[in-house]
C-alpha positions in Angstrom: -9.2 -18.7 0.3 -12.2 -17.5 1.7 -15.1 -19.8 0.5 -17.6 -18.3 2.8 -17.0 -14.8 1.2 -17.0 -16.4 -2.5 -20.0 -18.1 -2.0 -21.6 -14.7 -1.9 -20.0 -13.1 -4.9 -20.3 -13.3 -8.6 -16.8 -12.2 -9.1 -14.2 -11.2 -6.5 -13.9 -7.9 -8.6 -17.1 -6.7 -7.4 -14.9 -5.8 -4.1 -11.2 -5.6 -4.8 -9.1 -5.7 -8.3 -6.8 -4.0 -10.3 -7.7 -2.2 -13.4 -5.3 -1.5 -16.0 -5.9 1.3 -18.9 -4.6 4.3 -20.7 -5.8 7.9 -20.8 -7.4 8.9 -24.0 -7.1 12.8 -24.0 -5.3 15.8 -22.5 -1.7 16.3 -21.4 -1.6 12.7 -20.1 -2.9 11.2 -23.4 -1.5 7.6 -23.5 -0.4 7.4 -20.1 -0.7 3.7 -18.7 -2.2 3.6 -15.3 -3.1 0.7 -12.9 -6.1 1.4 -10.4 -6.2 -0.6 -7.3 -9.6 -0.8 -5.2 -10.5 -3.2 -2.3 -13.3 -4.1 0.0 -11.9 -1.7 2.7 -12.5 1.4 0.8 -8.9 1.8 -0.3 -8.4 3.2 -3.7 -4.9 4.4 -5.3 -3.6 4.5 -9.0 0.0 3.2 -9.8 1.5 5.2 -12.9 4.0 2.8 -14.3 4.9 5.5 -17.1 6.0 7.5 -14.3 8.5 5.4 -12.2 5.5 3.6 -10.9 4.6 6.5 -8.7 1.1 6.8 -6.8 -1.1 9.7 -8.1 -4.6 9.1 -6.8 -5.2 8.0 -3.1 -8.5 7.9 -1.3 -10.0 6.2 1.5 -14.0 5.5 1.8 -14.4 8.2 -0.8 -12.3 10.7 0.8 -9.3 12.2 -1.2 -5.9 12.1 0.7 -3.5 13.4 -1.7 -2.4 16.5 -3.7 -2.4 17.0 -7.3 -1.3 20.1 -9.1 -2.9 22.2 -11.5 -1.2 20.3 -14.4 -2.8 17.1 -13.7 -1.4 13.7 -14.7 1.0 14.8 -17.3 3.2 12.7 -19.8 6.6 12.1 -18.7 9.6 14.1 -20.5 12.1 12.2 -22.2 14.4 15.1 -21.5 13.5 16.8 -18.2 12.7 20.5 -18.2 14.6 23.3 -16.9 13.8 24.8 -13.6 11.4 27.6 -15.0 9.5 24.7 -16.9 9.3 22.2 -13.9 6.1 23.9 -12.4 4.6 23.9 -16.0 4.5 20.0 -16.2 4.9 18.5 -12.7 1.7 16.6 -12.0 2.0 16.1 -8.0 0.2 12.8 -6.8 0.6 11.0 -3.7 4.2 9.9 -4.2 6.7 11.0 -6.4 10.1 9.4 -6.5 13.1 11.8 -6.7 16.5 11.2 -7.7 18.8 9.6 -8.5 21.3 12.0 -9.6 20.1 14.7 -7.4 17.1 16.1 -5.2 16.3 19.5 -4.7 16.3 22.5 -6.8 17.5 23.0 -10.4 21.5 23.1 -10.7 24.3 23.3 -13.3 27.3 22.4 -11.5 29.1 19.9 -13.3 26.3 18.8 -15.4 22.3 19.4 -15.8 20.4 18.5 -12.5 16.9 19.1 -12.9 14.4 20.0 -10.2 14.1 16.7 -8.1 16.0 14.5 -10.6 14.9 12.5 -13.6 13.7 9.2 -12.2 10.0 10.2 -11.9 10.1 10.7 -15.5 10.9 7.2 -16.5 8.7 4.8 -17.6 8.6 1.2 -15.9 10.0 -2.0 -17.6 8.5 -5.3 -17.2 5.6 -4.1 -15.5 2.7 -6.3 -14.5 0.0 -6.7 -12.1 -1.4 -9.9 -10.3 -4.3 -10.6 -7.8 -4.4 -13.8 -5.9 -5.3 -15.9 -2.8 -2.5 -16.6 -0.6 -4.2 -18.9 2.0 -6.9 -16.5 3.4 -5.1 -13.5 2.0 -6.4 -12.2 -1.2 -3.3 -9.8 -2.6 -3.3 -7.1 -5.1 0.3 -6.4 -6.5 2.4 -4.6 -9.1 5.8 -5.0 -10.1 8.2 -3.3 -12.4 11.7 -2.0 -13.0 13.0 1.6 -13.6 16.2 2.2 -15.1 18.2 5.5 -15.2 21.0 5.3 -17.6 23.5 7.4 -19.2 25.5 6.4 -22.3 29.0 5.0 -21.2 28.4 5.7 -17.5 25.4 5.4 -15.1 23.0 2.5 -14.7 21.0 2.5 -11.7 17.8 0.5 -11.5 14.8 0.5 -9.0 12.9 -2.7 -8.8 9.6 -2.0 -7.2 6.9 -3.7 -5.7 3.6 -2.0 -4.5 0.9 -4.1 -2.7 -2.3 -4.2 -0.6 -4.6 -6.8 0.5 -8.5 -7.5 0.1 -9.5 -5.8 3.7 -6.4 -3.8 4.2 -5.7 0.0 4.6 -2.1 -0.3 4.2 -0.1 0.1 0.9 3.2 -1.7 1.3 5.9 -0.6 -1.2 9.2 -2.5 -1.5 12.2 -1.3 -3.4 15.6 -2.4 -4.3 18.2 -0.2 -5.9 20.8 -1.8 -7.9 24.2 -0.4 -9.6 24.8 -2.2 -12.9 28.4 -0.6 -13.4 31.4 -2.2 -12.2 32.4 1.0 -10.0 30.6 2.6 -7.0 27.8 5.1 -8.1 26.7 7.8 -5.8 22.9 8.3 -5.6 20.1 10.4 -3.9 16.6 9.1 -3.5 13.5 11.0 -1.8 10.1 9.7 -1.5 8.2 13.1 -2.2 4.7 12.5 -0.4 2.0 15.1 -1.1 -1.0 15.1 1.0 -3.9 17.2 0.0 -7.6 18.4 1.0 -9.9 17.5 2.6 -7.1 15.8 4.9 -4.9 18.7 4.7 -7.2 21.7 6.3 -6.5 24.3 8.8 -5.3 22.9 12.1 -4.5 19.5 10.4 -1.9 17.8 12.9 1.5 16.8 11.3 3.7 14.7 13.4 7.3 13.5 12.4 10.4 11.5 13.9 12.6 13.2 16.1 14.8 15.7 14.2 16.7 18.9 14.1 14.5 21.1 12.3 15.6 24.4 10.9 12.8 27.4 9.4 13.8 27.9 6.1 11.8 31.3 6.0 10.1 33.7 8.4 6.6 32.0 7.7 7.9 28.8 9.1 6.6 29.1 12.6 4.4 26.2 13.7 5.7 22.7 12.2 2.8 20.8 13.8 -0.2 22.5 12.5 -1.5 23.6 9.0 -2.6 27.1 8.3 -5.5 27.8 6.5 -4.8 29.1 2.7 -4.0 32.7 2.5 -3.8 34.5 -0.7 -0.1 35.5 -1.6 1.4 33.5 1.0 4.5 31.6 0.3 5.2 28.2 1.4 6.4 27.0 5.0 9.5 25.1 4.5 11.7 23.4 7.1 15.1 21.7 6.8 15.0 18.3 8.8 17.9 16.5 10.1 16.7 13.0 11.3 18.1 12.1 14.7 17.5 8.3 14.0 18.6 6.2 10.9 14.8 5.7 9.9 11.9 8.3 9.5 8.2 8.2 9.7 5.4 10.8 9.8 1.7 11.2 10.5 -0.9 13.4 9.1 -4.0 13.5 11.1 -7.3 15.5 10.5 -9.1 15.5 13.8 -12.4 16.7 12.3 -12.5 14.0 9.8 -11.0 11.7 12.4 -9.0 10.5 9.4 -5.2 10.3 9.0 -2.3 8.9 7.0 0.9 7.6 8.2 4.4 6.8 6.2 6.1 4.8 8.6 9.1 2.6 9.3 10.2 3.4 13.0 7.4 5.0 14.8 9.2 5.0 18.0 10.8 8.2 16.9 7.3 9.7 17.6 6.0 11.4 20.7 4.6 9.0 23.2 0.6 9.8 22.5 1.5 9.6 18.7 3.2 6.4 19.1 0.3 5.0 20.7 -2.0 6.3 18.0 0.2 4.8 15.3 0.3 1.4 17.0 -3.5 1.1 17.5 -4.2 2.2 13.6 -1.6 -0.3 12.5 -3.4 -2.9 14.6 -6.8 -1.8 13.0 -5.6 -1.8 9.6 -5.2 -5.6 9.0 -8.2 -7.6 8.9 -7.3 -9.9 11.9 -10.0 -12.0 13.2 -8.4 -11.4 16.9 -7.0 -8.3 18.0 -4.8 -8.0 21.1 -4.5 -4.6 22.9 -2.1 -4.3 26.0 -2.9 -1.1 27.7 -3.7 0.8 24.6 -4.9 4.0 26.1 -1.9 5.0 28.2 -0.5 8.4 27.0 -3.8 9.5 25.8 -5.8 12.4 27.4 -9.5 11.9 28.3 -11.2 13.5 25.1 -8.6 11.5 22.7 -9.1 8.3 25.0 -12.8 8.4 24.4 -12.4 8.9 20.6 -10.0 6.1 20.2 -12.3 3.8 22.3 -15.3 4.7 19.9 -12.9 3.8 16.9 -12.0 0.4 18.3 -15.3 -0.3 19.1 -16.6 0.5 15.6 -13.6 -1.2 13.6 -13.8 -4.6 15.7 -17.2 -5.5 15.1 -17.7 -9.3 14.4 -14.0 -9.7 15.5 -12.7 -11.0 18.7 -11.1 -8.1 21.1 -8.9 -9.2 23.9 -8.1 -6.4 26.0 -5.3 -5.8 29.0 -6.0 -2.9 31.2 -6.0 -1.4 34.5 -9.2 0.5 34.0 -12.3 -1.3 34.2 -14.1 1.6 32.6 -12.2 0.9 29.3 -13.6 -2.8 29.1 -17.0 -1.6 30.0 -16.9 1.2 27.0 -15.7 -1.7 24.6 -18.7 -4.2 25.9 -15.7 -6.7 27.0 -16.4 -9.7 29.3 -14.1 -8.9 32.2 -11.7 -11.3 33.8 -9.9 -10.2 36.7 -6.7 -12.1 38.0 -6.9 -12.8 41.7 -5.4 -15.3 44.1 -3.3 -16.8 41.1 -6.4 -17.6 39.0 -8.6 -15.8 36.3 -12.0 -15.1 37.6 -14.8 -13.8 35.4 -16.8 -10.8 36.4 -14.4 -10.0 39.4 -14.1 -6.1 39.7 
């Protein structure tokens, strides 16, 4: 428990917490939501009535996610046909797709609505909690989502979503369970939907190494967003990952703001790997930050921006930097220790 911090507060809810409520009006009337907020400026909404998916997401007042014109709509007990899907799909930062199918509407061997049924299923045993774990203050939601069919299918996702007091990271953990005696095939897709102002013309999109197949003639530049054009269709790519795990980064250079959904960033390019590693280190409110040659693989312009970001984000924290370039240490205001003659000497160039 951070006693010094608590001395300055009336209630920890001034700077971090979870607020549970229900919407009163509109197409989402009655929907339960849980709004997370913390001292780092991270805010997001978990919707237990829609598979515990994430709807709103912002950082320091800047929106990161996409919402459809429909807004947050009530889940449908029976999923709509393909033509009705676009009239009720809410969008949101994360939509879970599956478990019987993902992709477009199909009728081969049964009814398979667009992106499956699971996002329409309310969570059971949903609850939230906030508590101190040593020096860490945790904000957490838990619940179970069951997709069932009489006499046959019973699949469940047990999900935990959490962040911390000063963190810019959302951790999502899920366990998929088959409650039937026989093996059950399934499909599962985490549909991330980034939006304006994070997504603008020339926003950089980087993802793990994969074979990419353009799905139409408009799909010509995988790595950069285009400005909106009236009447223009979607850019679509079919990806086959070359590794067992995937990660992706969306970065707006003008805003100097990005978001990453990552598991194994080693599949990214060298420069992007480096930026993901630095961002991940800065995202945690650790009192000591260790950086070993953090600026390799970065060009001069990007190097300067990253140095400025590190300097701003490490105020009041201890920074230990290993580098072959004394200019890096000078730019970050470090006391220089050089290794010479078998000993470390302070101030030796």
